[in-house]
PDB file of N, CA, C and O in Angstrom, chain B, residues numbered from 101:
ATOM      1  N   MET B 101     136.581  94.279  82.380  1.00  0.00           N
ATOM      2  CA  MET B 101     136.054  93.148  83.113  1.00  0.00           C
ATOM      3  C   MET B 101     134.655  92.838  82.607  1.00  0.00           C
ATOM      4  O   MET B 101     133.830  93.726  82.396  1.00  0.00           O
ATOM      5  N   GLU B 102     134.424  91.570  82.423  1.00  0.00           N
ATOM      6  CA  GLU B 102     133.107  91.125  81.971  1.00  0.00           C
ATOM      7  C   GLU B 102     132.094  91.217  83.105  1.00  0.00           C
ATOM      8  O   GLU B 102     132.378  90.851  84.246  1.00  0.00           O
ATOM      9  N   LEU B 103     130.909  91.712  82.768  1.00  0.00           N
ATOM     10  CA  LEU B 103     129.817  91.796  83.738  1.00  0.00           C
ATOM     11  C   LEU B 103     128.670  90.942  83.227  1.00  0.00           C
ATOM     12  O   LEU B 103     128.228  91.081  82.087  1.00  0.00           O
ATOM     13  N   ARG B 104     128.204  90.066  84.087  1.00  0.00           N
ATOM     14  CA  ARG B 104     127.060  89.216  83.766  1.00  0.00           C
ATOM     15  C   ARG B 104     126.085  89.303  84.932  1.00  0.00           C
ATOM     16  O   ARG B 104     126.500  89.463  86.080  1.00  0.00           O
ATOM     17  N   VAL B 105     124.800  89.198  84.646  1.00  0.00           N
ATOM     18  CA  VAL B 105     123.782  89.267  85.692  1.00  0.00           C
ATOM     19  C   VAL B 105     122.838  88.083  85.530  1.00  0.00           C
ATOM     20  O   VAL B 105     122.261  87.871  84.464  1.00  0.00           O
ATOM     21  N   ASP B 106     122.693  87.322  86.601  1.00  0.00           N
ATOM     22  CA  ASP B 106     121.709  86.240  86.627  1.00  0.00           C
ATOM     23  C   ASP B 106     120.417  86.814  87.201  1.00  0.00           C
ATOM     24  O   ASP B 106     120.430  87.523  88.207  1.00  0.00           O
ATOM     25  N   CYS B 107     119.307  86.497  86.548  1.00  0.00           N
ATOM     26  CA  CYS B 107     118.004  87.028  86.969  1.00  0.00           C
ATOM     27  C   CYS B 107     117.047  85.890  87.286  1.00  0.00           C
ATOM     28  O   CYS B 107     117.250  84.747  86.876  1.00  0.00           O
ATOM     29  N   ARG B 108     116.006  86.229  88.019  1.00  0.00           N
ATOM     30  CA  ARG B 108     114.881  85.320  88.239  1.00  0.00           C
ATOM     31  C   ARG B 108     113.636  86.028  87.731  1.00  0.00           C
ATOM     32  O   ARG B 108     113.625  87.249  87.573  1.00  0.00           O
ATOM     33  N   LEU B 109     112.608  85.272  87.481  1.00  0.00           N
ATOM     34  CA  LEU B 109     111.334  85.847  87.059  1.00  0.00           C
ATOM     35  C   LEU B 109     110.441  86.047  88.268  1.00  0.00           C
ATOM     36  O   LEU B 109     110.290  85.151  89.099  1.00  0.00           O
ATOM     37  N   SER B 110     109.852  87.229  88.358  1.00  0.00           N
ATOM     38  CA  SER B 110     108.883  87.496  89.422  1.00  0.00           C
ATOM     39  C   SER B 110     107.570  86.799  89.061  1.00  0.00           C
ATOM     40  O   SER B 110     107.409  86.343  87.928  1.00  0.00           O
ATOM     41  N   PRO B 111     106.641  86.710  89.996  1.00  0.00           N
ATOM     42  CA  PRO B 111     105.330  86.119  89.674  1.00  0.00           C
ATOM     43  C   PRO B 111     104.628  86.850  88.527  1.00  0.00           C
ATOM     44  O   PRO B 111     103.821  86.259  87.809  1.00  0.00           O
ATOM     45  N   ALA B 112     104.940  88.147  88.358  1.00  0.00           N
ATOM     46  CA  ALA B 112     104.336  88.930  87.275  1.00  0.00           C
ATOM     47  C   ALA B 112     105.075  88.752  85.952  1.00  0.00           C
ATOM     48  O   ALA B 112     104.674  89.316  84.934  1.00  0.00           O
ATOM     49  N   GLY B 113     106.171  87.958  85.965  1.00  0.00           N
ATOM     50  CA  GLY B 113     106.912  87.700  84.735  1.00  0.00           C
ATOM     51  C   GLY B 113     108.025  88.686  84.456  1.00  0.00           C
ATOM     52  O   GLY B 113     108.620  88.649  83.379  1.00  0.00           O
ATOM     53  N   GLU B 114     108.325  89.571  85.402  1.00  0.00           N
ATOM     54  CA  GLU B 114     109.417  90.530  85.214  1.00  0.00           C
ATOM     55  C   GLU B 114     110.727  89.923  85.696  1.00  0.00           C
ATOM     56  O   GLU B 114     110.761  89.224  86.709  1.00  0.00           O
ATOM     57  N   ARG B 115     111.794  90.190  84.974  1.00  0.00           N
ATOM     58  CA  ARG B 115     113.119  89.711  85.367  1.00  0.00           C
ATOM     59  C   ARG B 115     113.670  90.590  86.481  1.00  0.00           C
ATOM     60  O   ARG B 115     113.540  91.814  86.441  1.00  0.00           O
ATOM     61  N   THR B 116     114.289  89.953  87.478  1.00  0.00           N
ATOM     62  CA  THR B 116     114.854  90.659  88.619  1.00  0.00           C
ATOM     63  C   THR B 116     116.274  90.164  88.845  1.00  0.00           C
ATOM     64  O   THR B 116     116.485  88.959  88.977  1.00  0.00           O
ATOM     65  N   PRO B 117     117.263  91.072  88.893  1.00  0.00           N
ATOM     66  CA  PRO B 117     118.648  90.640  89.142  1.00  0.00           C
ATOM     67  C   PRO B 117     118.785  89.914  90.473  1.00  0.00           C
ATOM     68  O   PRO B 117     118.237  90.348  91.486  1.00  0.00           O
ATOM     69  N   GLN B 118     119.523  88.800  90.463  1.00  0.00           N
ATOM     70  CA  GLN B 118     119.770  88.008  91.663  1.00  0.00           C
ATOM     71  C   GLN B 118     121.258  87.949  92.009  1.00  0.00           C
ATOM     72  O   GLN B 118     121.636  88.024  93.179  1.00  0.00           O
ATOM     73  N   VAL B 119     122.101  87.814  90.973  1.00  0.00           N
ATOM     74  CA  VAL B 119     123.547  87.716  91.164  1.00  0.00           C
ATOM     75  C   VAL B 119     124.231  88.538  90.084  1.00  0.00           C
ATOM     76  O   VAL B 119     123.908  88.427  88.902  1.00  0.00           O
ATOM     77  N   VAL B 120     125.186  89.370  90.511  1.00  0.00           N
ATOM     78  CA  VAL B 120     126.012  90.135  89.577  1.00  0.00           C
ATOM     79  C   VAL B 120     127.375  89.459  89.544  1.00  0.00           C
ATOM     80  O   VAL B 120     127.984  89.238  90.590  1.00  0.00           O
ATOM     81  N   TRP B 121     127.852  89.132  88.361  1.00  0.00           N
ATOM     82  CA  TRP B 121     129.153  88.494  88.192  1.00  0.00           C
ATOM     83  C   TRP B 121     130.147  89.527  87.673  1.00  0.00           C
ATOM     84  O   TRP B 121     129.995  90.049  86.569  1.00  0.00           O
ATOM     85  N   PHE B 122     131.157  89.812  88.474  1.00  0.00           N
ATOM     86  CA  PHE B 122     132.269  90.663  88.058  1.00  0.00           C
ATOM     87  C   PHE B 122     133.396  89.720  87.647  1.00  0.00           C
ATOM     88  O   PHE B 122     134.186  89.280  88.483  1.00  0.00           O
ATOM     89  N   GLY B 123     133.461  89.414  86.349  1.00  0.00           N
ATOM     90  CA  GLY B 123     134.377  88.371  85.900  1.00  0.00           C
ATOM     91  C   GLY B 123     133.895  87.040  86.458  1.00  0.00           C
ATOM     92  O   GLY B 123     132.778  86.614  86.167  1.00  0.00           O
ATOM     93  N   SER B 124     134.731  86.379  87.261  1.00  0.00           N
ATOM     94  CA  SER B 124     134.345  85.092  87.849  1.00  0.00           C
ATOM     95  C   SER B 124     133.877  85.230  89.296  1.00  0.00           C
ATOM     96  O   SER B 124     133.642  84.225  89.966  1.00  0.00           O
ATOM     97  N   ARG B 125     133.739  86.462  89.783  1.00  0.00           N
ATOM     98  CA  ARG B 125     133.357  86.696  91.180  1.00  0.00           C
ATOM     99  C   ARG B 125     131.864  87.042  91.279  1.00  0.00           C
ATOM    100  O   ARG B 125     131.433  88.074  90.765  1.00  0.00           O
ATOM    101  N   PRO B 126     131.068  86.170  91.946  1.00  0.00           N
ATOM    102  CA  PRO B 126     129.635  86.452  92.098  1.00  0.00           C
ATOM    103  C   PRO B 126     129.373  87.356  93.297  1.00  0.00           C
ATOM    104  O   PRO B 126     130.017  87.232  94.338  1.00  0.00           O
ATOM    105  N   VAL B 127     128.416  88.267  93.133  1.00  0.00           N
ATOM    106  CA  VAL B 127     127.963  89.136  94.222  1.00  0.00           C
ATOM    107  C   VAL B 127     126.440  89.019  94.268  1.00  0.00           C
ATOM    108  O   VAL B 127     125.754  89.385  93.314  1.00  0.00           O
ATOM    109  N   ALA B 128     125.919  88.508  95.384  1.00  0.00           N
ATOM    110  CA  ALA B 128     124.478  88.304  95.523  1.00  0.00           C
ATOM    111  C   ALA B 128     123.758  89.638  95.709  1.00  0.00           C
ATOM    112  O   ALA B 128     124.212  90.507  96.453  1.00  0.00           O
ATOM    113  N   VAL B 129     122.640  89.780  95.026  1.00  0.00           N
ATOM    114  CA  VAL B 129     121.781  90.953  95.189  1.00  0.00           C
ATOM    115  C   VAL B 129     120.883  90.698  96.396  1.00  0.00           C
ATOM    116  O   VAL B 129     120.153  89.708  96.438  1.00  0.00           O
ATOM    117  N   GLN B 130     120.941  91.599  97.376  1.00  0.00           N
ATOM    118  CA  GLN B 130     120.104  91.470  98.566  1.00  0.00           C
ATOM    119  C   GLN B 130     118.735  92.097  98.364  1.00  0.00           C
ATOM    120  O   GLN B 130     117.741  91.616  98.909  1.00  0.00           O
ATOM    121  N   ALA B 131     118.679  93.174  97.577  1.00  0.00           N
ATOM    122  CA  ALA B 131     117.405  93.854  97.325  1.00  0.00           C
ATOM    123  C   ALA B 131     117.509  94.718  96.082  1.00  0.00           C
ATOM    124  O   ALA B 131     118.567  95.270  95.780  1.00  0.00           O
ATOM    125  N   VAL B 132     116.403  94.829  95.366  1.00  0.00           N
ATOM    126  CA  VAL B 132     116.284  95.809  94.285  1.00  0.00           C
ATOM    127  C   VAL B 132     115.656  97.038  94.911  1.00  0.00           C
ATOM    128  O   VAL B 132     114.517  96.999  95.375  1.00  0.00           O
ATOM    129  N   VAL B 133     116.415  98.142  94.922  1.00  0.00           N
ATOM    130  CA  VAL B 133     115.973  99.367  95.576  1.00  0.00           C
ATOM    131  C   VAL B 133     115.104 100.206  94.650  1.00  0.00           C
ATOM    132  O   VAL B 133     114.145 100.843  95.085  1.00  0.00           O
ATOM    133  N   ASP B 134     115.454 100.199  93.361  1.00  0.00           N
ATOM    134  CA  ASP B 134     114.721 101.017  92.394  1.00  0.00           C
ATOM    135  C   ASP B 134     114.903 100.390  91.022  1.00  0.00           C
ATOM    136  O   ASP B 134     115.831  99.614  90.794  1.00  0.00           O
ATOM    137  N   ARG B 135     114.006 100.736  90.120  1.00  0.00           N
ATOM    138  CA  ARG B 135     114.067 100.249  88.739  1.00  0.00           C
ATOM    139  C   ARG B 135     113.420 101.297  87.862  1.00  0.00           C
ATOM    140  O   ARG B 135     112.363 101.830  88.198  1.00  0.00           O
ATOM    141  N   TRP B 136     114.053 101.597  86.732  1.00  0.00           N
ATOM    142  CA  TRP B 136     113.451 102.549  85.815  1.00  0.00           C
ATOM    143  C   TRP B 136     113.803 102.179  84.386  1.00  0.00           C
ATOM    144  O   TRP B 136     114.748 101.436  84.121  1.00  0.00           O
ATOM    145  N   TYR B 137     113.011 102.721  83.476  1.00  0.00           N
ATOM    146  CA  TYR B 137     113.075 102.343  82.068  1.00  0.00           C
ATOM    147  C   TYR B 137     113.397 103.550  81.205  1.00  0.00           C
ATOM    148  O   TYR B 137     112.947 104.664  81.471  1.00  0.00           O
ATOM    149  N   GLY B 138     114.174 103.311  80.178  1.00  0.00           N
ATOM    150  CA  GLY B 138     114.436 104.317  79.165  1.00  0.00           C
ATOM    151  C   GLY B 138     114.016 103.781  77.816  1.00  0.00           C
ATOM    152  O   GLY B 138     113.452 102.692  77.717  1.00  0.00           O
ATOM    153  N   ARG B 139     114.285 104.528  76.808  1.00  0.00           N
ATOM    154  CA  ARG B 139     113.896 104.122  75.458  1.00  0.00           C
ATOM    155  C   ARG B 139     114.661 102.881  75.003  1.00  0.00           C
ATOM    156  O   ARG B 139     114.089 101.994  74.368  1.00  0.00           O
ATOM    157  N   GLU B 140     115.961 102.817  75.329  1.00  0.00           N
ATOM    158  CA  GLU B 140     116.796 101.701  74.872  1.00  0.00           C
ATOM    159  C   GLU B 140     117.436 100.914  76.010  1.00  0.00           C
ATOM    160  O   GLU B 140     118.147  99.943  75.754  1.00  0.00           O
ATOM    161  N   HIS B 141     117.201 101.307  77.253  1.00  0.00           N
ATOM    162  CA  HIS B 141     117.834 100.648  78.392  1.00  0.00           C
ATOM    163  C   HIS B 141     116.855 100.505  79.554  1.00  0.00           C
ATOM    164  O   HIS B 141     115.841 101.198  79.634  1.00  0.00           O
ATOM    165  N   GLN B 142     117.198  99.576  80.454  1.00  0.00           N
ATOM    166  CA  GLN B 142     116.534  99.468  81.744  1.00  0.00           C
ATOM    167  C   GLN B 142     117.622  99.579  82.803  1.00  0.00           C
ATOM    168  O   GLN B 142     118.741  99.110  82.598  1.00  0.00           O
ATOM    169  N   TRP B 143     117.303 100.188  83.920  1.00  0.00           N
ATOM    170  CA  TRP B 143     118.258 100.346  85.005  1.00  0.00           C
ATOM    171  C   TRP B 143     117.692  99.752  86.274  1.00  0.00           C
ATOM    172  O   TRP B 143     116.482  99.783  86.500  1.00  0.00           O
ATOM    173  N   TRP B 144     118.571  99.209  87.108  1.00  0.00           N
ATOM    174  CA  TRP B 144     118.230  98.695  88.423  1.00  0.00           C
ATOM    175  C   TRP B 144     119.232  99.243  89.426  1.00  0.00           C
ATOM    176  O   TRP B 144     120.438  99.203  89.184  1.00  0.00           O
ATOM    177  N   LYS B 145     118.748  99.748  90.537  1.00  0.00           N
ATOM    178  CA  LYS B 145     119.623 100.067  91.664  1.00  0.00           C
ATOM    179  C   LYS B 145     119.469  98.909  92.630  1.00  0.00           C
ATOM    180  O   LYS B 145     118.375  98.644  93.129  1.00  0.00           O
ATOM    181  N   VAL B 146     120.583  98.213  92.895  1.00  0.00           N
ATOM    182  CA  VAL B 146     120.542  97.038  93.745  1.00  0.00           C
ATOM    183  C   VAL B 146     121.447  97.213  94.947  1.00  0.00           C
ATOM    184  O   VAL B 146     122.475  97.886  94.867  1.00  0.00           O
ATOM    185  N   ASP B 147     121.068  96.609  96.057  1.00  0.00           N
ATOM    186  CA  ASP B 147     121.905  96.552  97.253  1.00  0.00           C
ATOM    187  C   ASP B 147     122.551  95.179  97.316  1.00  0.00           C
ATOM    188  O   ASP B 147     121.917  94.163  97.032  1.00  0.00           O
ATOM    189  N   THR B 148     123.829  95.166  97.696  1.00  0.00           N
ATOM    190  CA  THR B 148     124.566  93.927  97.912  1.00  0.00           C
ATOM    191  C   THR B 148     125.328  94.067  99.224  1.00  0.00           C
ATOM    192  O   THR B 148     125.330  95.137  99.833  1.00  0.00           O
ATOM    193  N   ALA B 149     125.967  93.001  99.654  1.00  0.00           N
ATOM    194  CA  ALA B 149     126.794  93.066 100.863  1.00  0.00           C
ATOM    195  C   ALA B 149     127.975  94.024 100.668  1.00  0.00           C
ATOM    196  O   ALA B 149     128.543  94.514 101.644  1.00  0.00           O
ATOM    197  N   GLU B 150     128.340  94.288  99.426  1.00  0.00           N
ATOM    198  CA  GLU B 150     129.456  95.189  99.112  1.00  0.00           C
ATOM    199  C   GLU B 150     129.015  96.644  98.974  1.00  0.00           C
ATOM    200  O   GLU B 150     129.857  97.538  98.890  1.00  0.00           O
ATOM    201  N   GLY B 151     127.714  96.888  98.950  1.00  0.00           N
ATOM    202  CA  GLY B 151     127.182  98.232  98.744  1.00  0.00           C
ATOM    203  C   GLY B 151     126.209  98.249  97.586  1.00  0.00           C
ATOM    204  O   GLY B 151     125.783  97.203  97.096  1.00  0.00           O
ATOM    205  N   ALA B 152     125.866  99.449  97.156  1.00  0.00           N
ATOM    206  CA  ALA B 152     124.877  99.609  96.083  1.00  0.00           C
ATOM    207  C   ALA B 152     125.566  99.686  94.717  1.00  0.00           C
ATOM    208  O   ALA B 152     126.689 100.175  94.591  1.00  0.00           O
ATOM    209  N   TYR B 153     124.868  99.196  93.716  1.00  0.00           N
ATOM    210  CA  TYR B 153     125.298  99.298  92.320  1.00  0.00           C
ATOM    211  C   TYR B 153     124.099  99.713  91.488  1.00  0.00           C
ATOM    212  O   TYR B 153     122.958  99.384  91.815  1.00  0.00           O
ATOM    213  N   ILE B 154     124.363 100.436  90.413  1.00  0.00           N
ATOM    214  CA  ILE B 154     123.331 100.714  89.417  1.00  0.00           C
ATOM    215  C   ILE B 154     123.721  99.951  88.165  1.00  0.00           C
ATOM    216  O   ILE B 154     124.787 100.172  87.589  1.00  0.00           O
ATOM    217  N   LEU B 155     122.845  99.052  87.753  1.00  0.00           N
ATOM    218  CA  LEU B 155     123.072  98.190  86.604  1.00  0.00           C
ATOM    219  C   LEU B 155     122.214  98.663  85.445  1.00  0.00           C
ATOM    220  O   LEU B 155     121.098  99.146  85.637  1.00  0.00           O
ATOM    221  N   ARG B 156     122.752  98.516  84.232  1.00  0.00           N
ATOM    222  CA  ARG B 156     122.006  98.915  83.032  1.00  0.00           C
ATOM    223  C   ARG B 156     122.012  97.755  82.051  1.00  0.00           C
ATOM    224  O   ARG B 156     123.049  97.142  81.799  1.00  0.00           O
ATOM    225  N   GLU B 157     120.836  97.462  81.499  1.00  0.00           N
ATOM    226  CA  GLU B 157     120.701  96.424  80.482  1.00  0.00           C
ATOM    227  C   GLU B 157     120.190  97.052  79.198  1.00  0.00           C
ATOM    228  O   GLU B 157     119.232  97.826  79.218  1.00  0.00           O
ATOM    229  N   ASP B 158     120.833  96.718  78.070  1.00  0.00           N
ATOM    230  CA  ASP B 158     120.363  97.261  76.798  1.00  0.00           C
ATOM    231  C   ASP B 158     119.341  96.323  76.164  1.00  0.00           C
ATOM    232  O   ASP B 158     119.041  95.257  76.702  1.00  0.00           O
ATOM    233  N   ALA B 159     118.818  96.730  75.028  1.00  0.00           N
ATOM    234  CA  ALA B 159     117.738  95.982  74.365  1.00  0.00           C
ATOM    235  C   ALA B 159     118.183  94.589  73.922  1.00  0.00           C
ATOM    236  O   ALA B 159     117.353  93.693  73.768  1.00  0.00           O
ATOM    237  N   GLU B 160     119.492  94.402  73.716  1.00  0.00           N
ATOM    238  CA  GLU B 160     120.009  93.094  73.303  1.00  0.00           C
ATOM    239  C   GLU B 160     120.330  92.193  74.488  1.00  0.00           C
ATOM    240  O   GLU B 160     120.733  91.046  74.296  1.00  0.00           O
ATOM    241  N   GLY B 161     120.158  92.696  75.715  1.00  0.00           N
ATOM    242  CA  GLY B 161     120.412  91.889  76.898  1.00  0.00           C
ATOM    243  C   GLY B 161     121.818  92.014  77.457  1.00  0.00           C
ATOM    244  O   GLY B 161     122.190  91.260  78.356  1.00  0.00           O
ATOM    245  N   ALA B 162     122.612  92.956  76.941  1.00  0.00           N
ATOM    246  CA  ALA B 162     123.963  93.176  77.470  1.00  0.00           C
ATOM    247  C   ALA B 162     123.895  94.069  78.707  1.00  0.00           C
ATOM    248  O   ALA B 162     123.149  95.048  78.732  1.00  0.00           O
ATOM    249  N   TRP B 163     124.676  93.729  79.730  1.00  0.00           N
ATOM    250  CA  TRP B 163     124.672  94.447  80.994  1.00  0.00           C
ATOM    251  C   TRP B 163     125.917  95.301  81.145  1.00  0.00           C
ATOM    252  O   TRP B 163     126.991  94.948  80.659  1.00  0.00           O
ATOM    253  N   ASP B 164     125.759  96.444  81.833  1.00  0.00           N
ATOM    254  CA  ASP B 164     126.860  97.342  82.179  1.00  0.00           C
ATOM    255  C   ASP B 164     126.702  97.768  83.633  1.00  0.00           C
ATOM    256  O   ASP B 164     125.595  97.813  84.169  1.00  0.00           O
ATOM    257  N   LEU B 165     127.823  98.075  84.252  1.00  0.00           N
ATOM    258  CA  LEU B 165     127.803  98.716  85.554  1.00  0.00           C
ATOM    259  C   LEU B 165     127.714 100.200  85.262  1.00  0.00           C
ATOM    260  O   LEU B 165     128.688 100.800  84.810  1.00  0.00           O
ATOM    261  N   ALA B 166     126.551 100.807  85.516  1.00  0.00           N
ATOM    262  CA  ALA B 166     126.319 102.207  85.170  1.00  0.00           C
ATOM    263  C   ALA B 166     126.890 103.146  86.219  1.00  0.00           C
ATOM    264  O   ALA B 166     127.371 104.228  85.882  1.00  0.00           O
ATOM    265  N   ALA B 167     126.845 102.744  87.500  1.00  0.00           N
ATOM    266  CA  ALA B 167     127.334 103.628  88.568  1.00  0.00           C
ATOM    267  C   ALA B 167     127.497 102.844  89.857  1.00  0.00           C
ATOM    268  O   ALA B 167     126.886 101.796  90.064  1.00  0.00           O
ATOM    269  N   VAL B 168     128.344 103.392  90.711  1.00  0.00           N
ATOM    270  CA  VAL B 168     128.508 102.900  92.077  1.00  0.00           C
ATOM    271  C   VAL B 168     128.200 104.087  92.979  1.00  0.00           C
ATOM    272  O   VAL B 168     129.086 104.886  93.280  1.00  0.00           O
ATOM    273  N   PRO B 169     126.932 104.208  93.418  1.00  0.00           N
ATOM    274  CA  PRO B 169     126.552 105.377  94.212  1.00  0.00           C
ATOM    275  C   PRO B 169     127.199 105.343  95.600  1.00  0.00           C
ATOM    276  O   PRO B 169     127.409 104.276  96.177  1.00  0.00           O
ATOM    277  N   HIS B 170     127.502 106.502  96.105  1.00  0.00           N
ATOM    278  CA  HIS B 170     128.036 106.635  97.461  1.00  0.00           C
ATOM    279  C   HIS B 170     126.892 106.889  98.426  1.00  0.00           C
ATOM    280  O   HIS B 170     125.883 107.496  98.067  1.00  0.00           O
ATOM    281  N   ALA B 171     127.058 106.421  99.645  1.00  0.00           N
ATOM    282  CA  ALA B 171     126.015 106.585 100.672  1.00  0.00           C
ATOM    283  C   ALA B 171     125.753 108.043 100.854  1.00  0.00           C
ATOM    284  O   ALA B 171     124.912 108.422 101.669  1.00  0.00           O
TER     285      ALA B 171
END
C-alpha cells in the first residue's frame, strides 16, 4: 500500500505531518507526540483518531509506516 504524508510548515520552517494517506484513505494527524532524527531518516510519532503511528521519512522524501505502537 502506498503511503503519502501531507505536511505543513511551522512558523520556524519545520515540516509537520498533517494528513497520512494510506492509499486513497486520508487519516488526519491530531498531534505530533514526538519527533527524532537519525543520520538518514526522521521519525514522527503522531496521534490520529485511529490511534498512534510512527512515521519515517528518508533523505529523498519517501515515507514509511515504521510502527503502530500499542497503548
